[in-house]
Each structure stands twice: as C-alpha cells, then as structure tokens.
py3Dmol code that shows the C-alpha trace and the ligand (Angstrom):
import py3Dmol

protein = """\
ATOM      1  CA  MET A   1     168.279  83.170 125.772  1.00  0.00           C
ATOM      2  CA  PRO A   2     165.242  84.229 123.972  1.00  0.00           C
ATOM      3  CA  LEU A   3     161.941  83.584 125.201  1.00  0.00           C
ATOM      4  CA  LEU A   4     160.538  82.125 121.941  1.00  0.00           C
ATOM      5  CA  ARG A   5     162.518  81.902 118.537  1.00  0.00           C
ATOM      6  CA  ILE A   6     160.158  82.116 115.465  1.00  0.00           C
ATOM      7  CA  GLY A   7     161.034  80.160 112.494  1.00  0.00           C
ATOM      8  CA  THR A   8     160.325  81.671 109.173  1.00  0.00           C
ATOM      9  CA  ARG A   9     160.935  81.276 105.412  1.00  0.00           C
ATOM     10  CA  ARG A  10     162.724  84.028 103.682  1.00  0.00           C
ATOM     11  CA  SER A  11     160.562  85.411 101.058  1.00  0.00           C
ATOM     12  CA  ARG A  12     159.129  88.840 101.599  1.00  0.00           C
ATOM     13  CA  LEU A  13     155.608  87.545 102.097  1.00  0.00           C
ATOM     14  CA  ALA A  14     156.860  85.054 104.809  1.00  0.00           C
ATOM     15  CA  LEU A  15     158.865  87.820 106.583  1.00  0.00           C
ATOM     16  CA  ALA A  16     155.957  90.087 106.602  1.00  0.00           C
ATOM     17  CA  GLN A  17     153.655  87.529 107.807  1.00  0.00           C
ATOM     18  CA  SER A  18     156.230  86.296 110.372  1.00  0.00           C
ATOM     19  CA  GLY A  19     156.863  90.183 111.529  1.00  0.00           C
ATOM     20  CA  MET A  20     153.362  90.573 112.226  1.00  0.00           C
ATOM     21  CA  MET A  21     153.247  87.374 114.478  1.00  0.00           C
ATOM     22  CA  GLN A  22     156.284  88.392 116.050  1.00  0.00           C
ATOM     23  CA  ARG A  23     154.908  91.550 117.364  1.00  0.00           C
ATOM     24  CA  ALA A  24     151.458  89.939 118.362  1.00  0.00           C
ATOM     25  CA  ILE A  25     153.319  87.007 120.088  1.00  0.00           C
ATOM     26  CA  GLY A  26     155.624  89.739 121.856  1.00  0.00           C
ATOM     27  CA  ARG A  27     152.705  91.576 123.159  1.00  0.00           C
ATOM     28  CA  ALA A  28     150.925  88.504 124.241  1.00  0.00           C
ATOM     29  CA  LEU A  29     153.944  87.360 126.316  1.00  0.00           C
ATOM     30  CA  GLY A  30     154.188  91.147 127.885  1.00  0.00           C
ATOM     31  CA  VAL A  31     157.660  91.978 126.165  1.00  0.00           C
ATOM     32  CA  PRO A  32     158.149  95.666 126.087  1.00  0.00           C
ATOM     33  CA  GLU A  33     158.176  96.649 122.369  1.00  0.00           C
ATOM     34  CA  ALA A  34     161.817  97.337 122.362  1.00  0.00           C
ATOM     35  CA  ASP A  35     162.821  93.977 123.324  1.00  0.00           C
ATOM     36  CA  ILE A  36     160.619  92.117 121.064  1.00  0.00           C
ATOM     37  CA  THR A  37     163.305  91.557 118.422  1.00  0.00           C
ATOM     38  CA  ALA A  38     165.560  90.026 121.121  1.00  0.00           C
ATOM     39  CA  GLU A  39     163.191  88.116 123.187  1.00  0.00           C
ATOM     40  CA  VAL A  40     161.126  86.719 120.275  1.00  0.00           C
ATOM     41  CA  PRO A  41     163.737  86.510 117.343  1.00  0.00           C
ATOM     42  CA  LEU A  42     162.882  85.588 113.636  1.00  0.00           C
ATOM     43  CA  VAL A  43     164.948  82.638 112.351  1.00  0.00           C
ATOM     44  CA  GLU A  44     165.045  82.390 108.725  1.00  0.00           C
ATOM     45  CA  ILE A  45     165.102  79.052 107.255  1.00  0.00           C
ATOM     46  CA  VAL A  46     165.393  78.029 103.605  1.00  0.00           C
ATOM     47  CA  THR A  47     163.313  75.147 102.313  1.00  0.00           C
ATOM     48  CA  THR A  48     163.698  72.780  99.401  1.00  0.00           C
ATOM     49  CA  GLY A  49     160.905  74.481  97.899  1.00  0.00           C
ATOM     50  CA  ASP A  50     162.621  77.865  97.936  1.00  0.00           C
ATOM     51  CA  ARG A  51     165.434  76.319  96.336  1.00  0.00           C
ATOM     52  CA  ILE A  52     163.851  74.580  93.614  1.00  0.00           C
ATOM     53  CA  GLN A  53     162.446  76.691  90.556  1.00  0.00           C
ATOM     54  CA  ASP A  54     161.428  73.532  88.489  1.00  0.00           C
ATOM     55  CA  ARG A  55     157.469  73.381  88.873  1.00  0.00           C
ATOM     56  CA  ARG A  56     157.679  69.675  87.757  1.00  0.00           C
ATOM     57  CA  LEU A  57     160.266  68.914  90.560  1.00  0.00           C
ATOM     58  CA  LEU A  58     157.647  70.752  93.004  1.00  0.00           C
ATOM     59  CA  GLU A  59     154.893  68.634  91.753  1.00  0.00           C
ATOM     60  CA  VAL A  60     156.712  65.394  92.740  1.00  0.00           C
ATOM     61  CA  GLY A  61     157.653  66.450  95.999  1.00  0.00           C
ATOM     62  CA  GLY A  62     154.466  67.960  97.114  1.00  0.00           C
ATOM     63  CA  LYS A  63     153.541  70.870  99.355  1.00  0.00           C
ATOM     64  CA  ALA A  64     155.796  69.468 102.135  1.00  0.00           C
ATOM     65  CA  LEU A  65     158.737  70.961 100.396  1.00  0.00           C
ATOM     66  CA  PHE A  66     157.801  74.493 101.815  1.00  0.00           C
ATOM     67  CA  THR A  67     157.547  73.194 105.302  1.00  0.00           C
ATOM     68  CA  LYS A  68     159.759  70.183 105.828  1.00  0.00           C
ATOM     69  CA  GLU A  69     162.968  71.914 106.868  1.00  0.00           C
ATOM     70  CA  ILE A  70     161.105  74.163 109.200  1.00  0.00           C
ATOM     71  CA  GLU A  71     159.202  71.348 110.978  1.00  0.00           C
ATOM     72  CA  ALA A  72     162.428  69.726 111.297  1.00  0.00           C
ATOM     73  CA  ALA A  73     163.889  72.720 113.156  1.00  0.00           C
ATOM     74  CA  LEU A  74     161.006  72.750 115.263  1.00  0.00           C
ATOM     75  CA  LEU A  75     161.187  69.166 116.261  1.00  0.00           C
ATOM     76  CA  GLU A  76     165.264  69.676 116.785  1.00  0.00           C
ATOM     77  CA  GLY A  77     164.520  72.512 119.384  1.00  0.00           C
ATOM     78  CA  GLU A  78     166.105  75.377 116.996  1.00  0.00           C
ATOM     79  CA  ILE A  79     162.985  77.134 116.996  1.00  0.00           C
ATOM     80  CA  ASP A  80     159.799  77.349 119.099  1.00  0.00           C
ATOM     81  CA  VAL A  81     157.178  78.261 116.652  1.00  0.00           C
ATOM     82  CA  ALA A  82     156.803  78.247 113.039  1.00  0.00           C
ATOM     83  CA  VAL A  83     154.703  80.820 111.121  1.00  0.00           C
ATOM     84  CA  HIS A  84     153.168  79.202 107.747  1.00  0.00           C
ATOM     85  CA  SER A  85     150.675  80.314 105.123  1.00  0.00           C
ATOM     86  CA  MET A  86     147.986  77.560 106.287  1.00  0.00           C
ATOM     87  CA  LYS A  87     147.555  76.947 102.567  1.00  0.00           C
ATOM     88  CA  ASP A  88     151.043  75.666 102.463  1.00  0.00           C
ATOM     89  CA  VAL A  89     150.688  73.269 105.510  1.00  0.00           C
ATOM     90  CA  PRO A  90     150.258  69.537 104.203  1.00  0.00           C
ATOM     91  CA  ALA A  91     147.241  67.734 105.544  1.00  0.00           C
ATOM     92  CA  GLU A  92     149.461  65.563 107.441  1.00  0.00           C
ATOM     93  CA  THR A  93     151.596  67.178 109.916  1.00  0.00           C
ATOM     94  CA  PRO A  94     154.638  65.073 111.676  1.00  0.00           C
ATOM     95  CA  ASP A  95     153.866  63.485 114.872  1.00  0.00           C
ATOM     96  CA  GLY A  96     154.917  65.761 117.587  1.00  0.00           C
ATOM     97  CA  LEU A  97     153.710  68.873 115.909  1.00  0.00           C
ATOM     98  CA  VAL A  98     150.595  70.662 116.196  1.00  0.00           C
ATOM     99  CA  ILE A  99     148.780  73.767 115.028  1.00  0.00           C
ATOM    100  CA  ALA A 100     148.760  75.704 118.260  1.00  0.00           C
ATOM    101  CA  ALA A 101     146.760  78.895 116.960  1.00  0.00           C
ATOM    102  CA  THR A 102     145.256  80.112 113.848  1.00  0.00           C
ATOM    103  CA  PRO A 103     145.116  83.806 113.822  1.00  0.00           C
ATOM    104  CA  GLU A 104     142.034  85.678 112.357  1.00  0.00           C
ATOM    105  CA  ARG A 105     142.057  85.256 108.574  1.00  0.00           C
ATOM    106  CA  GLU A 106     142.589  87.953 106.147  1.00  0.00           C
ATOM    107  CA  ASP A 107     140.393  88.106 102.871  1.00  0.00           C
ATOM    108  CA  ALA A 108     140.201  84.516 101.707  1.00  0.00           C
ATOM    109  CA  ARG A 109     139.311  85.438  98.039  1.00  0.00           C
ATOM    110  CA  ASP A 110     141.668  85.505  94.750  1.00  0.00           C
ATOM    111  CA  ALA A 111     142.673  88.807  93.282  1.00  0.00           C
ATOM    112  CA  PHE A 112     142.726  89.807  89.609  1.00  0.00           C
ATOM    113  CA  LEU A 113     145.212  92.030  88.345  1.00  0.00           C
ATOM    114  CA  SER A 114     145.595  93.168  84.801  1.00  0.00           C
ATOM    115  CA  THR A 115     147.299  95.756  82.800  1.00  0.00           C
ATOM    116  CA  ILE A 116     144.579  95.545  80.008  1.00  0.00           C
ATOM    117  CA  ALA A 117     140.987  94.635  81.458  1.00  0.00           C
ATOM    118  CA  ALA A 118     138.913  96.304  84.437  1.00  0.00           C
ATOM    119  CA  SER A 119     137.603  92.919  85.595  1.00  0.00           C
ATOM    120  CA  PHE A 120     137.999  88.987  84.827  1.00  0.00           C
ATOM    121  CA  ALA A 121     134.868  89.180  82.791  1.00  0.00           C
ATOM    122  CA  ASP A 122     136.218  92.107  80.599  1.00  0.00           C
ATOM    123  CA  LEU A 123     139.208  90.161  79.356  1.00  0.00           C
ATOM    124  CA  PRO A 124     139.295  89.953  75.668  1.00  0.00           C
ATOM    125  CA  HIS A 125     139.135  86.529  73.671  1.00  0.00           C
ATOM    126  CA  GLY A 126     142.313  84.650  74.024  1.00  0.00           C
ATOM    127  CA  ALA A 127     143.867  86.647  76.526  1.00  0.00           C
ATOM    128  CA  ARG A 128     147.188  85.358  78.452  1.00  0.00           C
ATOM    129  CA  LEU A 129     146.391  84.415  82.018  1.00  0.00           C
ATOM    130  CA  GLY A 130     149.475  83.667  84.304  1.00  0.00           C
ATOM    131  CA  THR A 131     148.987  81.481  87.305  1.00  0.00           C
ATOM    132  CA  ALA A 132     150.882  78.638  89.008  1.00  0.00           C
ATOM    133  CA  SER A 133     147.714  77.201  90.693  1.00  0.00           C
ATOM    134  CA  LEU A 134     146.073  74.415  88.878  1.00  0.00           C
ATOM    135  CA  ARG A 135     142.814  75.543  90.910  1.00  0.00           C
ATOM    136  CA  ARG A 136     142.817  79.138  89.687  1.00  0.00           C
ATOM    137  CA  GLN A 137     143.687  77.585  86.283  1.00  0.00           C
ATOM    138  CA  ALA A 138     140.563  75.417  86.218  1.00  0.00           C
ATOM    139  CA  GLN A 139     138.168  77.784  87.861  1.00  0.00           C
ATOM    140  CA  ALA A 140     139.294  80.516  85.383  1.00  0.00           C
ATOM    141  CA  LEU A 141     138.866  78.035  82.383  1.00  0.00           C
ATOM    142  CA  ALA A 142     135.371  77.027  83.559  1.00  0.00           C
ATOM    143  CA  LEU A 143     134.164  80.461  83.029  1.00  0.00           C
ATOM    144  CA  ARG A 144     136.529  81.552  79.944  1.00  0.00           C
ATOM    145  CA  PRO A 145     137.805  78.521  78.072  1.00  0.00           C
ATOM    146  CA  ASP A 146     139.048  80.735  75.589  1.00  0.00           C
ATOM    147  CA  LEU A 147     141.835  82.051  77.714  1.00  0.00           C
ATOM    148  CA  LYS A 148     145.372  80.977  77.433  1.00  0.00           C
ATOM    149  CA  VAL A 149     146.461  80.070  80.963  1.00  0.00           C
ATOM    150  CA  GLU A 150     150.199  79.982  81.284  1.00  0.00           C
ATOM    151  CA  MET A 151     152.403  78.849  84.277  1.00  0.00           C
ATOM    152  CA  LEU A 152     153.563  81.783  86.447  1.00  0.00           C
ATOM    153  CA  ARG A 153     156.020  80.971  89.236  1.00  0.00           C
ATOM    154  CA  GLY A 154     158.012  82.795  91.737  1.00  0.00           C
ATOM    155  CA  ASN A 155     157.126  85.100  94.590  1.00  0.00           C
ATOM    156  CA  VAL A 156     154.503  87.713  94.526  1.00  0.00           C
ATOM    157  CA  ASP A 157     156.870  90.368  93.469  1.00  0.00           C
ATOM    158  CA  THR A 158     158.415  88.648  90.732  1.00  0.00           C
ATOM    159  CA  ARG A 159     154.786  87.574  89.402  1.00  0.00           C
ATOM    160  CA  ILE A 160     153.616  91.363  89.390  1.00  0.00           C
ATOM    161  CA  GLY A 161     156.893  92.329  87.688  1.00  0.00           C
ATOM    162  CA  ARG A 162     156.099  89.810  84.830  1.00  0.00           C
ATOM    163  CA  LEU A 163     152.695  91.229  84.394  1.00  0.00           C
ATOM    164  CA  THR A 164     153.991  94.806  84.360  1.00  0.00           C
ATOM    165  CA  ALA A 165     156.894  93.572  81.897  1.00  0.00           C
ATOM    166  CA  GLY A 166     153.888  92.331  79.326  1.00  0.00           C
ATOM    167  CA  ASP A 167     154.286  88.636  79.831  1.00  0.00           C
ATOM    168  CA  PHE A 168     150.797  88.036  80.511  1.00  0.00           C
ATOM    169  CA  ASP A 169     147.488  90.187  80.132  1.00  0.00           C
ATOM    170  CA  ALA A 170     146.350  89.243  83.605  1.00  0.00           C
ATOM    171  CA  ILE A 171     147.441  87.126  86.504  1.00  0.00           C
ATOM    172  CA  LEU A 172     145.520  85.717  89.739  1.00  0.00           C
ATOM    173  CA  LEU A 173     146.930  85.924  93.166  1.00  0.00           C
ATOM    174  CA  ALA A 174     145.572  85.663  96.507  1.00  0.00           C
ATOM    175  CA  VAL A 175     144.219  89.087  97.972  1.00  0.00           C
ATOM    176  CA  SER A 176     145.769  88.278 101.419  1.00  0.00           C
ATOM    177  CA  GLY A 177     149.200  88.234 100.357  1.00  0.00           C
ATOM    178  CA  LEU A 178     148.937  91.323  98.402  1.00  0.00           C
ATOM    179  CA  ASN A 179     147.294  93.081 101.325  1.00  0.00           C
ATOM    180  CA  ARG A 180     150.091  91.948 103.625  1.00  0.00           C
ATOM    181  CA  LEU A 181     152.652  92.907 101.139  1.00  0.00           C
ATOM    182  CA  GLY A 182     151.125  96.359 100.824  1.00  0.00           C
ATOM    183  CA  PHE A 183     150.242  95.607  97.310  1.00  0.00           C
ATOM    184  CA  SER A 184     146.494  96.181  97.683  1.00  0.00           C
ATOM    185  CA  GLY A 185     146.611  99.055  95.108  1.00  0.00           C
ATOM    186  CA  GLU A 186     147.592  96.526  92.458  1.00  0.00           C
ATOM    187  CA  ILE A 187     144.394  94.504  92.787  1.00  0.00           C
ATOM    188  CA  VAL A 188     141.922  95.288  89.950  1.00  0.00           C
ATOM    189  CA  GLU A 189     139.246  93.029  91.054  1.00  0.00           C
ATOM    190  CA  ARG A 190     138.401  90.857  94.079  1.00  0.00           C
ATOM    191  CA  LEU A 191     136.906  87.660  92.571  1.00  0.00           C
ATOM    192  CA  ASP A 192     133.765  86.286  93.798  1.00  0.00           C
ATOM    193  CA  ALA A 193     134.712  83.288  96.183  1.00  0.00           C
ATOM    194  CA  ASP A 194     131.921  81.079  94.751  1.00  0.00           C
ATOM    195  CA  ALA A 195     133.268  81.105  91.147  1.00  0.00           C
ATOM    196  CA  PHE A 196     136.806  81.069  92.467  1.00  0.00           C
ATOM    197  CA  LEU A 197     136.442  78.970  95.486  1.00  0.00           C
ATOM    198  CA  PRO A 198     139.510  79.479  97.565  1.00  0.00           C
ATOM    199  CA  ALA A 199     142.253  76.940  98.429  1.00  0.00           C
ATOM    200  CA  PRO A 200     141.654  75.519 101.970  1.00  0.00           C
ATOM    201  CA  GLY A 201     143.123  77.614 104.405  1.00  0.00           C
ATOM    202  CA  GLN A 202     143.783  80.557 101.873  1.00  0.00           C
ATOM    203  CA  GLY A 203     144.347  83.946 103.778  1.00  0.00           C
ATOM    204  CA  ALA A 204     144.838  82.171 107.146  1.00  0.00           C
ATOM    205  CA  LEU A 205     148.165  81.661 108.980  1.00  0.00           C
ATOM    206  CA  ALA A 206     149.281  78.697 111.023  1.00  0.00           C
ATOM    207  CA  LEU A 207     151.349  79.031 114.282  1.00  0.00           C
ATOM    208  CA  GLN A 208     152.805  75.568 114.703  1.00  0.00           C
ATOM    209  CA  THR A 209     154.616  74.404 117.768  1.00  0.00           C
ATOM    210  CA  ARG A 210     155.647  71.147 119.475  1.00  0.00           C
ATOM    211  CA  ALA A 211     152.796  69.293 120.842  1.00  0.00           C
ATOM    212  CA  GLU A 212     153.606  70.102 124.426  1.00  0.00           C
ATOM    213  CA  ASP A 213     153.139  73.938 123.738  1.00  0.00           C
ATOM    214  CA  VAL A 214     149.592  73.375 122.514  1.00  0.00           C
ATOM    215  CA  GLY A 215     147.928  75.034 125.616  1.00  0.00           C
ATOM    216  CA  ALA A 216     150.353  77.979 125.840  1.00  0.00           C
ATOM    217  CA  ASP A 217     148.873  81.264 126.783  1.00  0.00           C
ATOM    218  CA  TRP A 218     150.288  83.220 124.019  1.00  0.00           C
ATOM    219  CA  ALA A 219     148.722  80.677 121.574  1.00  0.00           C
ATOM    220  CA  LYS A 220     145.521  80.950 123.044  1.00  0.00           C
ATOM    221  CA  ALA A 221     145.678  84.751 122.975  1.00  0.00           C
ATOM    222  CA  LEU A 222     146.363  84.623 119.274  1.00  0.00           C
ATOM    223  CA  ASN A 223     143.841  81.918 118.314  1.00  0.00           C
ATOM    224  CA  HIS A 224     140.825  83.189 116.567  1.00  0.00           C
ATOM    225  CA  ALA A 225     137.802  80.774 117.273  1.00  0.00           C
ATOM    226  CA  GLU A 226     135.902  81.132 114.087  1.00  0.00           C
ATOM    227  CA  THR A 227     138.931  81.127 111.740  1.00  0.00           C
ATOM    228  CA  SER A 228     140.127  77.958 113.351  1.00  0.00           C
ATOM    229  CA  THR A 229     136.829  76.496 113.064  1.00  0.00           C
ATOM    230  CA  CYS A 230     136.610  77.171 109.210  1.00  0.00           C
ATOM    231  CA  VAL A 231     140.162  76.109 108.581  1.00  0.00           C
ATOM    232  CA  LEU A 232     139.517  72.811 110.335  1.00  0.00           C
ATOM    233  CA  ALA A 233     136.323  72.017 108.215  1.00  0.00           C
ATOM    234  CA  GLU A 234     138.363  73.013 104.974  1.00  0.00           C
ATOM    235  CA  ARG A 235     141.324  71.058 105.773  1.00  0.00           C
ATOM    236  CA  GLY A 236     139.050  68.106 106.723  1.00  0.00           C
ATOM    237  CA  ALA A 237     137.767  68.197 102.999  1.00  0.00           C
ATOM    238  CA  MET A 238     141.358  68.734 101.612  1.00  0.00           C
ATOM    239  CA  ARG A 239     142.374  65.465 103.552  1.00  0.00           C
ATOM    240  CA  ALA A 240     139.486  63.550 101.728  1.00  0.00           C
ATOM    241  CA  LEU A 241     140.131  65.300  98.193  1.00  0.00           C
ATOM    242  CA  GLU A 242     144.133  65.076  98.050  1.00  0.00           C
ATOM    243  CA  GLY A 243     143.953  62.287  95.696  1.00  0.00           C
ATOM    244  CA  SER A 244     146.670  63.546  93.266  1.00  0.00           C
ATOM    245  CA  CYS A 245     148.756  66.971  92.759  1.00  0.00           C
ATOM    246  CA  ARG A 246     147.034  66.732  89.071  1.00  0.00           C
ATOM    247  CA  THR A 247     143.829  67.722  90.697  1.00  0.00           C
ATOM    248  CA  ALA A 248     142.413  71.212  91.283  1.00  0.00           C
ATOM    249  CA  VAL A 249     140.644  71.585  94.686  1.00  0.00           C
ATOM    250  CA  GLY A 250     138.896  74.187  96.491  1.00  0.00           C
ATOM    251  CA  ALA A 251     137.354  74.287 100.099  1.00  0.00           C
ATOM    252  CA  HIS A 252     135.890  77.458 101.854  1.00  0.00           C
ATOM    253  CA  ALA A 253     133.779  77.618 105.080  1.00  0.00           C
ATOM    254  CA  VAL A 254     132.029  80.909 106.575  1.00  0.00           C
ATOM    255  CA  ILE A 255     130.125  80.880 109.808  1.00  0.00           C
ATOM    256  CA  ALA A 256     126.819  82.860 109.877  1.00  0.00           C
ATOM    257  CA  GLY A 257     124.211  82.901 112.712  1.00  0.00           C
ATOM    258  CA  GLY A 258     126.020  79.979 114.588  1.00  0.00           C
ATOM    259  CA  ARG A 259     126.025  77.650 111.563  1.00  0.00           C
ATOM    260  CA  LEU A 260     129.235  76.735 109.533  1.00  0.00           C
ATOM    261  CA  VAL A 261     128.598  76.427 105.875  1.00  0.00           C
ATOM    262  CA  LEU A 262     131.361  74.536 103.929  1.00  0.00           C
ATOM    263  CA  THR A 263     131.765  74.323 100.181  1.00  0.00           C
ATOM    264  CA  ALA A 264     134.153  72.065  98.654  1.00  0.00           C
ATOM    265  CA  GLU A 265     135.037  71.025  94.910  1.00  0.00           C
ATOM    266  CA  ILE A 266     137.393  69.578  92.686  1.00  0.00           C
ATOM    267  CA  LEU A 267     137.775  70.374  88.957  1.00  0.00           C
ATOM    268  CA  ALA A 268     139.352  69.034  85.943  1.00  0.00           C
ATOM    269  CA  PRO A 269     142.440  71.002  85.318  1.00  0.00           C
ATOM    270  CA  ASP A 270     140.740  72.349  81.930  1.00  0.00           C
ATOM    271  CA  GLY A 271     137.754  73.564  83.658  1.00  0.00           C
ATOM    272  CA  SER A 272     135.539  71.160  81.595  1.00  0.00           C
ATOM    273  CA  ALA A 273     134.135  69.435  84.693  1.00  0.00           C
ATOM    274  CA  ARG A 274     133.419  70.457  88.314  1.00  0.00           C
ATOM    275  CA  TRP A 275     132.123  68.421  91.048  1.00  0.00           C
ATOM    276  CA  ARG A 276     130.752  70.702  94.096  1.00  0.00           C
ATOM    277  CA  ARG A 277     129.163  69.809  97.583  1.00  0.00           C
ATOM    278  CA  ARG A 278     127.879  72.585 100.124  1.00  0.00           C
ATOM    279  CA  GLY A 279     127.056  71.196 103.578  1.00  0.00           C
ATOM    280  CA  GLU A 280     125.747  73.066 106.610  1.00  0.00           C
ATOM    281  CA  LEU A 281     126.669  72.252 110.390  1.00  0.00           C
ATOM    282  CA  ASP A 282     124.929  73.600 113.599  1.00  0.00           C
ATOM    283  CA  LEU A 283     127.834  74.656 115.722  1.00  0.00           C
ATOM    284  CA  ALA A 284     125.832  74.922 119.189  1.00  0.00           C
ATOM    285  CA  ALA A 285     126.208  71.029 119.665  1.00  0.00           C
ATOM    286  CA  ALA A 286     129.980  71.066 119.732  1.00  0.00           C
ATOM    287  CA  PRO A 287     130.111  68.985 116.575  1.00  0.00           C
ATOM    288  CA  ASP A 288     133.158  67.238 115.076  1.00  0.00           C
ATOM    289  CA  VAL A 289     134.053  69.790 112.513  1.00  0.00           C
ATOM    290  CA  ASP A 290     137.117  67.934 111.263  1.00  0.00           C
ATOM    291  CA  ALA A 291     134.976  64.711 110.664  1.00  0.00           C
ATOM    292  CA  PHE A 292     132.216  66.832 108.810  1.00  0.00           C
ATOM    293  CA  GLY A 293     134.706  68.573 106.541  1.00  0.00           C
ATOM    294  CA  GLU A 294     136.210  64.978 105.612  1.00  0.00           C
ATOM    295  CA  ALA A 295     132.881  63.793 105.103  1.00  0.00           C
ATOM    296  CA  LEU A 296     131.798  66.578 102.681  1.00  0.00           C
ATOM    297  CA  GLY A 297     135.371  65.863 100.906  1.00  0.00           C
ATOM    298  CA  ARG A 298     134.580  62.326 100.459  1.00  0.00           C
ATOM    299  CA  ASP A 299     131.032  63.179  98.845  1.00  0.00           C
ATOM    300  CA  VAL A 300     132.701  65.324  96.275  1.00  0.00           C
ATOM    301  CA  ARG A 301     135.497  62.808  95.622  1.00  0.00           C
ATOM    302  CA  ASP A 302     132.819  59.919  95.246  1.00  0.00           C
ATOM    303  CA  ALA A 303     130.766  62.101  92.932  1.00  0.00           C
ATOM    304  CA  ALA A 304     133.837  62.882  90.723  1.00  0.00           C
ATOM    305  CA  GLY A 305     134.789  59.249  90.731  1.00  0.00           C
ATOM    306  CA  ASP A 306     137.864  57.879  88.658  1.00  0.00           C
ATOM    307  CA  GLN A 307     137.355  60.924  86.279  1.00  0.00           C
ATOM    308  CA  ALA A 308     138.998  63.566  88.455  1.00  0.00           C
ATOM    309  CA  ILE A 309     141.558  61.436  90.157  1.00  0.00           C
ATOM    310  CA  ALA A 310     142.705  59.937  86.795  1.00  0.00           C
ATOM    311  CA  ILE A 311     143.572  63.281  84.999  1.00  0.00           C
TER     312      ILE A 311
END
"""
ligand_1 = """\
16
PBG
N 151.525 78.999 97.643
C 151.644 80.319 97.317
C 151.105 80.952 98.548
N 150.902 80.573 99.615
C 150.582 81.486 100.510
C 150.141 82.658 99.795
C 149.412 83.907 100.257
C 147.934 83.894 100.385
C 147.427 83.111 101.775
O 147.744 83.605 102.835
O 146.748 82.184 101.823
C 150.448 82.416 98.380
C 150.620 83.281 97.267
C 149.181 83.291 96.530
O 148.520 82.317 96.491
O 148.938 84.183 95.991
"""
view = py3Dmol.view(width=600, height=400)
view.addModel(protein, "pdb")
view.setStyle({"model": 0}, {"cartoon": {"style": "trace"}})
view.addModel(ligand_1, "xyz")
view.setStyle({"model": 1}, {"stick": {}})
view.zoomTo()
view.show()
C-alpha cells in the first residue's frame, strides 16, 4: 500500500506539475528517491473538461469541469492529494475538502509569443491574436482595439503548434505553464502585470486534500506562506467578482515590507471598459486576508454595477 496517492489530470502540463510535487512530497515524507514512484504514485484522472472540446459547453459547465472528477476521487478515498493549477480551482470547493498547501508561486505573468513581432506593442495593425481567455482578450483589446482576437483552445503544446503553423500572428499563455513545460525559450515578452493583471491564483499550485489531512507535516513543509496569503486575497476577490462566465476578471496580490497589495479588476470583454481597485493590508496584525480580498472584489463589482455583469 503506497503512503500517499496523488491525483492528476493527464495533460503534459498537469503531469509536469504533479511530477514536481510528487518528488517534493516524497522528500517531505522522507521517502528515498528510488522509492518515490511506488510510495507516492501518480493516479491519472480524465476530467469532463479534458473530454469536451467545445468551448460553449465549457462555458455552460464552468470551471469545475476540470476539477470535479478529481475532487470526487479524493472524497471516495481513491487518491489522497490532488495537484491542481490554482487558477483552475473554483471559488467554492466541496465540503470535506481543503487546500492543504500552496507551494511557492512561479512567475504569475502572461507571456506573449509571436512569429512576427518582437513585443505586444510592436504587433502590426489588425494582427490576429489567439487566446481562450476572456480576461486576456479584454486586456489586449483595452490596449489595442485594432487587434483581431480569435479563440485558441487546447493544451499548451497544441496552442504553440497553431502559432507555428501560421494560424495566428501571436498568442498569449501563462509564463508559469511555459516554464514548467520547458518552453521558456518560446516566450518573446513577459507582459507587464499591471496592463495584463493576472487571473486569481495564476502561477500557483493547489495541493488539495480531505479536511482531516489539513495539518499533515508534508503539507506544512510544502506550503509557502507568502504565496498562500496572496492567493487567499486573490481568491477572496474572485469570489465576489464571479458574476458570470462572460466577464473578464483579474486579481493579483504581492507582499512588500509586511504589506499586502491587492489589485482586482473586471473588464468588458471587448476591452472598452475596465473597473479596477487596489487595496493595501498590514499583515503584522494577523488580519482576515480572505475577507479583505472579498471586500475589494465587492468594491470592483459595485463600481461596475450592472454594466459588466449584463454583458
Ligand atoms: N486554464 C488553462 C491553464 N490553467 C493553468 C495554466 C497554467 C498557468 C498557471 O499555472 O496558472 C493554464 C494555461 C495558461 O493559462 O496558459
């Protein structure tokens, strides 16, 4: 019987991420390197989101399509920990499950990849930009309304393949995913996190367990306090902002000098309007970071009013 079974999606990115965590958890449990694959095995799980290729169905189903089956396997006891991209974990997780650890975040920024331009600003008038993200679409159009944004779905390899094949002049992807897959060399520009405010949790991983495992030593060893605090604030904002899947939402926090700075925004999908708030929180007094994030998210939502939600 293995010590701990790790559930993962089967995409190359998911396997790269869960492989990293498999080694880290194995070490934290004191398992010799040679025994890690036996003692801390990966269990591959196909999610509905992986099966459905139709974007419209994904929008109806929402984000849980990528996590539902994995969460069920945790609750059933078929696996003991799930490795998710934090960005893909819905605001509300099922009763009985917790995010036991948030490892140190990779680069949270978006990456610009192009076969024709040396930077996003250098794209020629009317260039074709591929992305599946409403947030990236809106942020790109806010700066460059002339661009033709087209839907680009599929895993990271597929998307880079479509750029190389000439289907697009440029595409946007997360820097973190490209780094983890060994594709850093494909990145033409790391986009400014202010203009391209990242998605809540982007670049971070979530180690999800059953609630009773929340204090496990391995989980404490893998948790990164600053990342965990930032992500808590971002996801608090996300909870308040998730009015509709037709809205573009960004939320990003950083910690400097003992203060957390959280920026959250909602955009019209065509980039023509943008509502943004920034708030600061002194961490010395052990504040409720989640509530702070939610309050900032509510401020953004109130500023946008019916306009953003109705789109
Ligand atoms: N929904 C796709 C997705 N979910 C997580 C990542 C990787 C980025 C991350 O670790 O946050 C990606 C790909 C992308 O946005 O380019």
